[in-house]
Residue, then its C-alpha position, 0 to 999 in steps of 0.5 A: m500500500g505504501a509503495t503504491l501511494l509513493v508511486v502515485a505521489l511521484g507520478y503526480i509530481v512529474w505530471a504537475f511539472a510537465v503541465g506547469n507553466i514552465d518553458w522547457a524549451t528555454v531550459g533546453d536552449y540554456i543547458f549548454h549555453p556558453r555562459v552557463m558552462h562558464g558558470v559550471a567551470m567557475t563553480i568547480v574551480l572555486s570549490v576544488i581550489s578552496m578544498v585543496l587549500g582548506v585541507l592544507i590549512g586543516t592538516a596544519t591546524a590539526i597537527g597544531r591542535t595536538s602540539h604540546n606547545p600551548v601557544i601553538s595548540m591554543t592558536a589552532a583552537f582559536y582559529t577553529w573556533l572563529f571560522r566554524g562559529a562565524p557564518i560563511l555568508l558573513q565571512l564572504l561579505i567581510w573579505y569582499n568589503l575589506a577595503l573599507i577598513f584597509p584601503v591598501i594592503g601589502i608587504p611593507g617596503l616590498w609591495h602594496a596595492p589598493t585593496v579594492t583591486v586585490m580583493t576581487p569577488f573570486v579572491a574574496a570567495l576563495i579566501a572565505f571558503s578556504l578558511h571556512e573549510g580549513a576550520y572544519t576539515s581540521e576537526v576531521i583530520r584531527s579525529g583521523l590522527l587520534s584514531i591511530d593507536a599510540g602503540q604504533h607511534e611507539a613501535a615506529k620510534s623503537i625501530g628508529m623512525g623519526y616523527g616525519l617518517t612515522f607520519r608519512r609511512i604509518v599514520l597518514p595511510q591509516a588516517l586517510r581511510v578514516v578521513i576520506p569519507p567525511l572530507g568527501n562529504e565536506f567537498i560535496g557541501l562546498l560545491k553547493m555552498s559555493a552558490l553563496a559566492s554570487v552575493v559578492g558578484f562572483l559569477e559561478l553557476t547560481g550567479t550566472a543563472q541569475d545574471i541571465y534571468y535578469v535579462n530574459t525574465k525566465i526565472m524558474e527555467m534558469l533555476f532549473v538549469a542551475t539545479i540540473w548542473y548541480l545534480v550532475i556535478v555532485s553526482f560526478f564527485s560523489m562517484l569519484q569519492m566512492w572510487i577513492e574510498r575503495r582505493v584507500s580501503r584496499g587491504f582492509v575488510n570490515g575495519g580489519k586487515h586481510 
């Protein structure tokens, strides 16, 4: 009975969209439009670069959180608290409007430039997303590092392996198996969150769709175009995530080695 009701409900939704006041021809005309494709590319570029920088920052922060030096550990904890606590939309707006408090930025005696020319929509979005992701991924990576038994560190030390070699050869390979799934989920979330960059004028996918419907007035049609592409992008990276998870999990069955 439940399955029948579900099929009927889905059928009704499909029928409603089919007969609704939607110009599907416009959706077809714009799905591969050059401006839309540029927006898709900008969404991927912004998300990938932000995630790479975020993971690098997060790794450094996670290591800092585990440091025995109180200054380093407290600084890392403060960074995590600050950028996890401030809404990403506010971070975007603050970075984009940085020229209001710092008209000129640079390195004293070496280089300086007007902040308004440096802090472009892309740069503001990149900084905001990278620092935001760095704060979140630091906790993911820290949990992965803490999942490694302390005895493995002692065993590596007993055979003369230094901290750096132990981290690269023993800790990191095992931690990756723990952190890849949540990092993949973070990246999927970042792909969708990148739509917020449109508020500072960066023409990623959502911003491009808005820019087009301001002219052709086909609001819902352009929003459907953007939705279709988000689904395609997320589906692709979700499959890539599953492939990476299988690769890093080779040699382990149900959490244990063969």
